[in-house]
Every structure is written in C-alpha cells, then in structure tokens.
C-alpha positions in Angstrom: 249.8 8.6 -1.4 249.8 6.3 1.7 246.9 4.0 2.3 246.2 3.0 5.9 244.0 0.0 6.7 242.7 -0.8 10.1 243.1 -4.4 11.1 241.4 -6.1 14.0 243.5 -7.1 16.9 244.6 -10.7 17.2 244.7 -12.5 20.6 247.3 -14.9 21.8 246.3 -18.4 23.1 246.8 -17.2 26.7 244.6 -14.1 26.1 241.8 -16.4 24.7 242.2 -18.7 27.6 241.8 -15.9 30.1 238.7 -14.6 28.3 237.1 -18.0 28.2 238.3 -19.0 31.6 240.0 -22.2 30.4 243.6 -23.4 30.1 245.8 -22.3 27.2 246.3 -26.0 26.4 242.6 -26.3 25.9 242.8 -23.3 23.5 245.5 -25.1 21.5 243.4 -28.2 21.3 240.4 -26.2 20.1 242.6 -24.6 17.5 244.1 -27.8 16.2 240.7 -29.6 16.1 239.3 -26.8 14.0 236.8 -25.7 16.7 238.5 -22.3 16.9 240.0 -20.6 13.8 243.5 -19.3 14.2 246.5 -18.1 12.2 250.1 -18.6 12.9 252.1 -15.3 13.0 255.8 -15.9 13.3 256.1 -18.5 16.0 252.8 -17.7 17.8 249.2 -18.7 17.3 246.7 -15.9 17.1 242.9 -15.7 17.1 241.0 -12.9 15.6 238.7 -11.1 18.0 235.8 -11.6 15.5 236.4 -15.4 15.4 236.4 -15.5 19.2 233.2 -13.5 19.4 231.6 -15.9 16.9 232.8 -18.9 18.8 231.4 -17.5 22.1 228.1 -16.7 20.5 227.7 -20.2 19.0 228.6 -21.8 22.3 226.1 -19.6 24.1 223.4 -20.3 21.5 224.0 -24.1 21.5 224.0 -24.2 25.3 220.7 -22.4 25.6 219.1 -24.7 23.0 220.4 -27.9 24.6 219.1 -26.7 28.0 215.7 -26.2 26.5 215.8 -22.3 26.7 215.4 -20.1 23.7 
C-alpha cells in the first residue's frame, strides 16, 4: 500500500519578495530576525504559504489597529 500525503507549497525568498513587494534581501532579514518563519531545504530558504499568509494577516491587522481603524 502506498500512502500519499499532500504538502503545501513552499516559496523561495524571491517569490515572497514579489508577493510582498519588497526586496529579497529584506525577506532574508525578516527570516533571520525571526519575523518570518522559514526552513532551509538544500541550499535554499523556503517559506510555507501558510506562514506567509499568517504574516500578511498579522501585518494587516496591526496596521489597521495602529491607524485607529478596526
């Protein structure tokens, strides 16, 4: 019997940078500071889609609160 599991896609630092509209160097800084979770696969850094989604939601939520909007 073969068991197949579906894994969520991982994004490269450049893909994350493109999505967030920031430089890939900023993405690396965010990774190494702990602001953005990542895993190292081979020689590349990867970010899970769910982690990026959570990061974007938290940034959006914090921005709205700091601007006085709820």
